[in-house]
Each structure stands twice: as C-alpha cells, then as structure tokens.
C-alpha positions, 0 to 999 in steps of 0.5 A: 083213825086213818090218815089221808094219803100223803100228797107230798111224799116221794114217788117210787123213785124214792125206793133207794137208799137205806131203810129201817124195818121199825120195831114194834114197841111193847110195854112189860105186859106185852101191850102195844105202845104206838107213842113210843114208835112215834118218838123213835120215828121223830129221831129217825127223821133227823137221819139220812134214812130213805124211809121205813118198813113197818110190819116186817120180820124185825117188827115181829110181824107174825106176833102182831094182830092185824088191828095192831099192825094197822095202828102201827101203820097209821102211827108211822104214816102220821109221824114220818117226815114228808121225804121218807118212803113208807113200806107196809109189810102186808104179806100173809099166808093166803093170797086173799088176805094179802090183797086185803091188807095191801089195800088197807095199807094203800088207804092209809097212804103207804107208797108200796107193799112189802110182800113176803113169800107164803111158806106154811105149805112148803111142799106145795110152794113151788115157783109156779105157786109163788108166781101166781100169788105175787101176780094176783096181789100185784093185779089187785094192789093200788100201790106198787109191790116189793117182793120179800124173800127171807129164807131164814124164816120161811125156808123158801128162796126166790131165785133169779128166774122167778124174779125175772118173770115177776118183773114183767108185771108193771106193779112189781117194782122191787125186791128185798133179798135177805138171803145173805148171798152176794152171788145171788144178788148179782144173779138177780141184778143181771136179769132185772130191768135197770129201774127194778129196785133190789134191796138187801137185808143183810148188814154185812153185805151193805157195802159189797152189794151197793157196788154190785147194783143193789139200790139199797137195803132194809136193815135191822141194824139201821134201827140201831145205827141209822147214821152209819148204815146210811153213810156206808151206802153213800160212801159206796155209791160215791166210790169211796171204797176205803171209807165204806169198807172201814165202816162196814167192818165196824158195822159187821162186827156189831151186827154179829153180836147184836143179831145173834140174840135176835130181835130182843138183841136189836131192841136192847141195842136200841135202848142203849142208843137212847131209842125205845126198844123195850121188850119183845113179845112172847115166845121171844125171851128177854136177854140174859145178863151176859147177852145184855152186857155184850149188846150194850158194850158193842153199841158203846164201842161202835158209836165211839168208833163212828164218832 
C-alpha cells in the first residue's frame, strides 16, 4: 500500500520551524506497531510542530529493516496533517542504496529526504568522498535533499567548506547539524545562501541558534515536549529573548536527564506524557527503575512549569 503524492502539502519553504524525529513504536516482543505511530501523529498534528522526520536516529533507523521503514513512511504520510512537512530518513552506507530508498520515499509523497553521512569506512570518508556521495544522490533524487551530520553516531562532522560546496547543487536545500556546536552553526550560516535551511539537532541550543540564522530544529525532545519546543523557537524569532531563555532553561534541564538514557529515555518520557513510547529494539536495553523514575519525575516537573 503506497499513498499517492499529497497535492496540498507545503512547498520546500515549509522547511522551517521545529520538527519531531518520530520514534518507531514496538510491542514487548519487538514487533513494529504502525497504529501506535498513527495515534502519536494524531496528537502531534494538534501542535505547532512544522512537521516530522521519519527514520532518523531517534527513530532507531539502524535497527529497522527497509520494509519496516517503508511501512512507517506510509503510515506517517497517511496520518500527517496537510500542513506538516515530511522528511524521510533515506540514508544508507552505499550511494546506490541511498538513491533507491530516496526514490521510494518520493513515491510515497515525502517533501524531502534527510540523508546522513556514510561512515562505516571512516578512513576513506574524506570530504571528497562525502561530496561525491551527496552530489550523486541529489542528481538522482526526485525530491530535495537535506544533509544530515550526526557525528556522535557516525564519527564524521560536516564542516562549513563542504556544506558551502554542496549548496551549489540546486537539489540540496538544507542541513541538519547535530554536532551541538554553536560556533559551527554560525560558520555554516555564514557561507550558505539565504534560502538554505539549516536545522539543528540539539535541544539545549534551540534558542541560541534560532537567533544566529538557523531555520529551525529537528529535536528528540519535540517528541516529548512539542509545545514547549515550538514556543521556544517562536519566542526567539519574535525577539522575546527573556521568554525564550526561561523556557530554554527548563527544556535543557529536562533534556539532560532524558537524553542521558538515550532513546529508551525518550520513549519513557513519551509514555509519561501520554504518547506511545514503548520499548526500544535490542540491543538497546530498557531503563532500570531509577532511570525510569528520574525520567517520569522530570517530565512531571517540566510540564508543570510549562503550564
């Protein structure tokens, strides 16, 4: 079952604001539960989130089979509100497989592909190799490409000179930078065209980078606190610095506790907020009793503060 390309969804100009990198829902036996994703999206649709990224790091992408990924892509495309921008995590280690999966995402109706840096053969993953990979994907992709630099998982960091080179390709429209480095964000913003969309992937930097030219963020914390994340971004953009900083302090404190436990921590926090988080897939281990209590407590405190 493949959904037709949505005709009423936003253009690439919609790649601005806060996006949730949706989690992959599993049951206790590790089986995929697409209906749980549909339920979560139904609630997220009522928030000010700009859209969703499906099959990213928070979505346990490396633990999914491609058939499962496509099922999640289809479910999200069917469930997302018409004004939500859809990003498909289609990156793979080989250029050919990345192109194939990006084309599949396009057929389902995604607005853009979120393509991570290949990294397994790290000694050979030079800027030249990465550039050739992304340029070939962009040449072959029916939808725009968003670069994805996530050095904590890949060990490779996209720096400003490489990003500047890649922005010359008309089908490369943006980037998610998850390095957590404000200075790097500033360097990238300084060398890319005004229309290029730089999104950050670090919750503690949301307010700071919104005032430095970032177009938004793709945040795991948006799966737990979508309203707060969107409000921080909007406050920063309307130059309400005090309000943005106040909320940012609360979000950063919650992120420090929840993110320490990784994706199982995010899913536990989602459960505490009434979303479906559920278990993660092995080899990720469930939280112990102390970790679970910490995550639930910080959610209760943060929601109370946020009102």
